[in-house]
MMTF fields as JSON, N, C-alpha, C and O atoms, coordinates in Angstrom:
{
  "mmtfVersion": "1.0.0",
  "mmtfProducer": "UNKNOWN",
  "numBonds": 207,
  "numAtoms": 208,
  "numGroups": 52,
  "numChains": 1,
  "numModels": 1,
  "chainsPerModel": [1],
  "groupsPerChain": [52],
  "chainIdList": ["A"],
  "bondAtomList": [4, 2, 8, 6, 12, 10, 16, 14, 20, 18, 24, 22, 28, 26, 32, 30, 36, 34, 40, 38, 44, 42, 48, 46, 52, 50, 56, 54, 60, 58, 64, 62, 68, 66, 72, 70, 76, 74, 80, 78, 84, 82, 88, 86, 92, 90, 96, 94, 100, 98, 104, 102, 108, 106, 112, 110, 116, 114, 120, 118, 124, 122, 128, 126, 132, 130, 136, 134, 140, 138, 144, 142, 148, 146, 152, 150, 156, 154, 160, 158, 164, 162, 168, 166, 172, 170, 176, 174, 180, 178, 184, 182, 188, 186, 192, 190, 196, 194, 200, 198, 204, 202],
  "bondOrderList": [1, 1, 1, 1, 1, 1, 1, 1, 1, 1, 1, 1, 1, 1, 1, 1, 1, 1, 1, 1, 1, 1, 1, 1, 1, 1, 1, 1, 1, 1, 1, 1, 1, 1, 1, 1, 1, 1, 1, 1, 1, 1, 1, 1, 1, 1, 1, 1, 1, 1, 1],
  "groupList": [{"groupName": "VAL", "atomNameList": ["N", "CA", "C", "O"], "elementList": ["N", "C", "C", "O"], "formalChargeList": [0, 0, 0, 0], "bondAtomList": [1, 0, 2, 1, 3, 2], "bondOrderList": [1, 1, 2], "singleLetterCode": "V", "chemCompType": "L-PEPTIDE LINKING"}, {"groupName": "LYS", "atomNameList": ["N", "CA", "C", "O"], "elementList": ["N", "C", "C", "O"], "formalChargeList": [0, 0, 0, 0], "bondAtomList": [1, 0, 2, 1, 3, 2], "bondOrderList": [1, 1, 2], "singleLetterCode": "K", "chemCompType": "L-PEPTIDE LINKING"}, {"groupName": "THR", "atomNameList": ["N", "CA", "C", "O"], "elementList": ["N", "C", "C", "O"], "formalChargeList": [0, 0, 0, 0], "bondAtomList": [1, 0, 2, 1, 3, 2], "bondOrderList": [1, 1, 2], "singleLetterCode": "T", "chemCompType": "L-PEPTIDE LINKING"}, {"groupName": "SER", "atomNameList": ["N", "CA", "C", "O"], "elementList": ["N", "C", "C", "O"], "formalChargeList": [0, 0, 0, 0], "bondAtomList": [1, 0, 2, 1, 3, 2], "bondOrderList": [1, 1, 2], "singleLetterCode": "S", "chemCompType": "L-PEPTIDE LINKING"}, {"groupName": "MET", "atomNameList": ["N", "CA", "C", "O"], "elementList": ["N", "C", "C", "O"], "formalChargeList": [0, 0, 0, 0], "bondAtomList": [1, 0, 2, 1, 3, 2], "bondOrderList": [1, 1, 2], "singleLetterCode": "M", "chemCompType": "L-PEPTIDE LINKING"}, {"groupName": "ALA", "atomNameList": ["N", "CA", "C", "O"], "elementList": ["N", "C", "C", "O"], "formalChargeList": [0, 0, 0, 0], "bondAtomList": [1, 0, 2, 1, 3, 2], "bondOrderList": [1, 1, 2], "singleLetterCode": "A", "chemCompType": "L-PEPTIDE LINKING"}, {"groupName": "ASP", "atomNameList": ["N", "CA", "C", "O"], "elementList": ["N", "C", "C", "O"], "formalChargeList": [0, 0, 0, 0], "bondAtomList": [1, 0, 2, 1, 3, 2], "bondOrderList": [1, 1, 2], "singleLetterCode": "D", "chemCompType": "L-PEPTIDE LINKING"}, {"groupName": "GLN", "atomNameList": ["N", "CA", "C", "O"], "elementList": ["N", "C", "C", "O"], "formalChargeList": [0, 0, 0, 0], "bondAtomList": [1, 0, 2, 1, 3, 2], "bondOrderList": [1, 1, 2], "singleLetterCode": "Q", "chemCompType": "L-PEPTIDE LINKING"}, {"groupName": "LEU", "atomNameList": ["N", "CA", "C", "O"], "elementList": ["N", "C", "C", "O"], "formalChargeList": [0, 0, 0, 0], "bondAtomList": [1, 0, 2, 1, 3, 2], "bondOrderList": [1, 1, 2], "singleLetterCode": "L", "chemCompType": "L-PEPTIDE LINKING"}, {"groupName": "ASN", "atomNameList": ["N", "CA", "C", "O"], "elementList": ["N", "C", "C", "O"], "formalChargeList": [0, 0, 0, 0], "bondAtomList": [1, 0, 2, 1, 3, 2], "bondOrderList": [1, 1, 2], "singleLetterCode": "N", "chemCompType": "L-PEPTIDE LINKING"}, {"groupName": "GLY", "atomNameList": ["N", "CA", "C", "O"], "elementList": ["N", "C", "C", "O"], "formalChargeList": [0, 0, 0, 0], "bondAtomList": [1, 0, 2, 1, 3, 2], "bondOrderList": [1, 1, 2], "singleLetterCode": "G", "chemCompType": "PEPTIDE LINKING"}, {"groupName": "ILE", "atomNameList": ["N", "CA", "C", "O"], "elementList": ["N", "C", "C", "O"], "formalChargeList": [0, 0, 0, 0], "bondAtomList": [1, 0, 2, 1, 3, 2], "bondOrderList": [1, 1, 2], "singleLetterCode": "I", "chemCompType": "L-PEPTIDE LINKING"}, {"groupName": "PRO", "atomNameList": ["N", "CA", "C", "O"], "elementList": ["N", "C", "C", "O"], "formalChargeList": [0, 0, 0, 0], "bondAtomList": [1, 0, 2, 1, 3, 2], "bondOrderList": [1, 1, 2], "singleLetterCode": "P", "chemCompType": "L-PEPTIDE LINKING"}, {"groupName": "ARG", "atomNameList": ["N", "CA", "C", "O"], "elementList": ["N", "C", "C", "O"], "formalChargeList": [0, 0, 0, 0], "bondAtomList": [1, 0, 2, 1, 3, 2], "bondOrderList": [1, 1, 2], "singleLetterCode": "R", "chemCompType": "L-PEPTIDE LINKING"}, {"groupName": "GLU", "atomNameList": ["N", "CA", "C", "O"], "elementList": ["N", "C", "C", "O"], "formalChargeList": [0, 0, 0, 0], "bondAtomList": [1, 0, 2, 1, 3, 2], "bondOrderList": [1, 1, 2], "singleLetterCode": "E", "chemCompType": "L-PEPTIDE LINKING"}, {"groupName": "CYS", "atomNameList": ["N", "CA", "C", "O"], "elementList": ["N", "C", "C", "O"], "formalChargeList": [0, 0, 0, 0], "bondAtomList": [1, 0, 2, 1, 3, 2], "bondOrderList": [1, 1, 2], "singleLetterCode": "C", "chemCompType": "L-PEPTIDE LINKING"}, {"groupName": "PHE", "atomNameList": ["N", "CA", "C", "O"], "elementList": ["N", "C", "C", "O"], "formalChargeList": [0, 0, 0, 0], "bondAtomList": [1, 0, 2, 1, 3, 2], "bondOrderList": [1, 1, 2], "singleLetterCode": "F", "chemCompType": "L-PEPTIDE LINKING"}, {"groupName": "TYR", "atomNameList": ["N", "CA", "C", "O"], "elementList": ["N", "C", "C", "O"], "formalChargeList": [0, 0, 0, 0], "bondAtomList": [1, 0, 2, 1, 3, 2], "bondOrderList": [1, 1, 2], "singleLetterCode": "Y", "chemCompType": "L-PEPTIDE LINKING"}],
  "groupTypeList": [0, 1, 2, 0, 2, 3, 4, 3, 5, 6, 7, 8, 5, 9, 7, 8, 10, 11, 12, 0, 11, 0, 5, 13, 14, 13, 8, 11, 5, 5, 14, 2, 9, 3, 8, 8, 15, 13, 6, 6, 3, 11, 14, 10, 8, 13, 16, 17, 12, 9, 8, 16],
  "groupIdList": [1, 2, 3, 4, 5, 6, 7, 8, 9, 10, 11, 12, 13, 14, 15, 16, 17, 18, 19, 20, 21, 22, 23, 24, 25, 26, 27, 28, 29, 30, 31, 32, 33, 34, 35, 36, 37, 38, 39, 40, 41, 42, 43, 44, 45, 46, 47, 48, 49, 50, 51, 52],
  "secStructList": [7, 6, 6, 1, 1, 7, 3, 3, 2, 2, 2, 2, 2, 2, 2, 2, 6, 1, 7, 2, 2, 2, 2, 2, 2, 2, 2, 2, 2, 2, 2, 2, 6, 6, 1, 3, 3, 3, 3, 3, 3, 6, 6, 3, 3, 3, 3, 3, 3, 7, 7, 7],
  "xCoordList": [102.32, 101.556, 100.184, 99.502, 99.656, 98.404, 97.874, 96.703, 98.98, 98.678, 98.72, 98.351, 99.121, 99.223, 98.529, 98.348, 98.167, 97.519, 98.452, 98.069, 99.597, 100.584, 101.892, 102.075, 102.994, 104.262, 105.252, 105.02, 106.4, 107.301, 108.616, 108.705, 109.6, 110.633, 111.336, 111.571, 111.752, 112.329, 111.675, 112.368, 110.394, 109.72, 109.846, 110.175, 109.571, 109.888, 111.123, 111.232, 112.201, 113.606, 113.919, 114.621, 113.377, 113.484, 112.622, 112.971, 111.652, 110.85, 111.505, 111.5, 112.16, 112.667, 114.181, 114.745, 114.812, 116.307, 117.139, 118.111, 116.508, 117.322, 117.431, 116.743, 118.435, 118.688, 117.477, 116.57, 117.508, 116.27, 116.113, 114.986, 117.142, 116.981, 116.316, 115.507, 116.65, 115.928, 114.558, 113.67, 114.358, 112.865, 112.026, 110.823, 112.777, 111.96, 111.654, 110.552, 112.67, 112.606, 111.449, 110.72, 111.346, 110.362, 108.884, 107.943, 108.743, 107.526, 107.117, 105.938, 108.124, 107.815, 107.52, 106.785, 108.033, 107.727, 106.283, 105.614, 105.867, 104.317, 103.45, 102.287, 103.927, 102.956, 102.951, 101.893, 104.05, 103.972, 102.985, 102.422, 102.874, 101.875, 100.565, 99.797, 100.335, 98.927, 98.598, 97.421, 99.605, 99.214, 99.256, 98.579, 100.037, 100.055, 99.906, 100.01, 99.629, 99.503, 100.254, 100.262, 100.826, 101.643, 101.085, 100.164, 101.64, 101.237, 102.705, 103.421, 102.898, 104.321, 103.913, 103.51, 104.052, 103.828, 105.067, 106.196, 104.846, 106.051, 106.536, 107.664, 105.637, 106.152, 106.844, 107.303, 106.937, 107.719, 106.895, 105.669, 107.454, 106.853, 106.36, 107.156, 105.085, 104.322, 103.423, 102.838, 103.305, 102.637, 101.501, 101.555, 100.373, 98.985, 98.665, 99.055, 97.872, 97.36, 96.297, 95.488, 96.335, 95.507, 94.229, 94.123, 93.268, 91.907, 91.002, 89.858, 91.624, 90.943, 91.363, 90.813],
  "yCoordList": [109.256, 108.57, 108.459, 107.634, 109.306, 109.199, 108.042, 107.665, 107.497, 106.462, 105.076, 104.089, 104.954, 103.799, 104.186, 105.367, 103.236, 103.295, 104.037, 105.042, 103.562, 104.181, 104.052, 103.342, 104.792, 104.7, 104.828, 105.644, 104.172, 104.366, 105.122, 105.257, 105.599, 106.507, 105.506, 105.848, 104.167, 103.275, 103.08, 102.878, 103.115, 102.914, 104.116, 104.018, 105.383, 106.415, 106.723, 107.328, 106.32, 106.429, 105.58, 106.006, 104.358, 103.37, 103.901, 103.665, 104.519, 104.989, 106.11, 106.196, 107.104, 108.407, 108.273, 109.053, 107.258, 107.011, 108.229, 108.861, 108.341, 109.271, 108.577, 107.581, 109.125, 108.486, 108.508, 109.327, 107.456, 107.231, 108.402, 108.898, 109.021, 110.155, 111.356, 112.103, 111.47, 112.673, 112.302, 113.15, 111.066, 110.651, 110.798, 111.059, 110.606, 110.658, 112.063, 112.422, 112.961, 114.49, 115.101, 115.999, 114.495, 114.991, 114.573, 115.36, 113.247, 112.773, 113.626, 113.843, 114.041, 114.741, 116.175, 116.832, 116.689, 118.033, 118.029, 119.061, 117.04, 116.963, 116.751, 117.149, 116.124, 116.054, 117.306, 117.671, 118.107, 119.322, 120.381, 121.283, 120.109, 121.05, 120.285, 120.485, 119.416, 118.679, 117.828, 117.513, 117.389, 116.723, 115.258, 114.503, 114.729, 113.388, 113.441, 114.48, 112.119, 111.962, 110.46, 109.606, 110.286, 109.313, 108.237, 108.486, 106.954, 106.036, 105.343, 104.666, 105.694, 105.012, 103.926, 104.122, 102.644, 101.383, 100.493, 100.935, 99.259, 98.36, 97.963, 97.483, 98.159, 97.817, 98.954, 98.837, 100.132, 101.275, 102.484, 102.449, 103.41, 104.784, 104.695, 104.564, 104.772, 104.902, 106.161, 106.587, 106.769, 107.814, 107.633, 106.752, 108.347, 108.095, 109.488, 110.513, 109.44, 110.729, 111.339, 110.608, 112.505, 113.125, 113.479, 114.289, 112.818, 113.094, 114.133, 114.308, 114.898, 115.902, 117.258, 118.268],
  "zCoordList": [138.562, 139.289, 139.028, 139.636, 138.075, 137.601, 136.792, 136.756, 136.101, 135.347, 136.063, 135.426, 137.266, 138.146, 139.444, 139.74, 140.164, 141.505, 142.469, 143.068, 142.599, 143.505, 142.955, 141.966, 143.611, 143.265, 144.214, 145.106, 144.256, 145.022, 144.454, 143.234, 145.261, 144.66, 143.801, 142.642, 144.252, 143.175, 141.924, 140.927, 141.843, 140.585, 139.751, 138.569, 140.377, 139.662, 139.154, 138.087, 139.9, 139.523, 138.306, 137.389, 138.318, 137.047, 135.861, 134.705, 136.105, 135.008, 134.268, 133.04, 135.213, 134.656, 134.343, 133.575, 134.967, 134.828, 135.65, 135.239, 136.821, 137.797, 138.974, 139.198, 139.935, 141.214, 142.011, 141.864, 142.967, 143.77, 144.547, 144.56, 145.289, 146.138, 145.371, 145.922, 144.269, 143.402, 143.133, 143.044, 143.001, 142.639, 144.033, 144.037, 145.181, 146.461, 146.629, 147.045, 146.293, 146.545, 145.698, 146.117, 144.396, 143.416, 143.96, 143.864, 144.552, 145.04, 146.419, 146.7, 147.167, 148.331, 147.97, 148.706, 146.912, 146.524, 145.845, 145.879, 145.315, 144.702, 145.829, 145.772, 146.918, 148.14, 148.779, 149.291, 148.851, 149.347, 148.705, 149.325, 147.332, 146.607, 146.474, 145.533, 147.428, 147.405, 146.216, 146.042, 145.307, 144.155, 144.486, 143.789, 145.557, 146.027, 147.542, 148.195, 148.097, 149.425, 149.658, 148.772, 150.861, 151.126, 151.978, 152.755, 151.862, 152.898, 153.267, 152.528, 154.512, 154.992, 155.91, 157.057, 155.28, 155.952, 156.153, 155.941, 156.557, 156.74, 155.372, 155.252, 154.187, 152.953, 152.294, 151.157, 153.033, 152.464, 152.097, 152.196, 151.732, 151.53, 150.001, 149.071, 149.85, 148.503, 148.379, 149.375, 147.153, 146.939, 146.169, 145.311, 146.304, 145.66, 145.167, 145.727, 143.996, 143.717, 144.738, 145.309, 144.907, 145.963, 145.315, 144.395, 145.858, 145.205, 145.754, 145.335, 146.822, 147.383, 146.898, 147.337]
}
């Protein structure tokens, strides 16, 4: 996520060649560890680097 502004589970799955559900769990785990923060909007769930 650091190399792009934001990322969805679909994008991470395509980049790593893993199932979308696994990508989503990885992103949520990174959020739990305060590495990422999320934006849940009508466009979908996106994760951003946590700058704080």
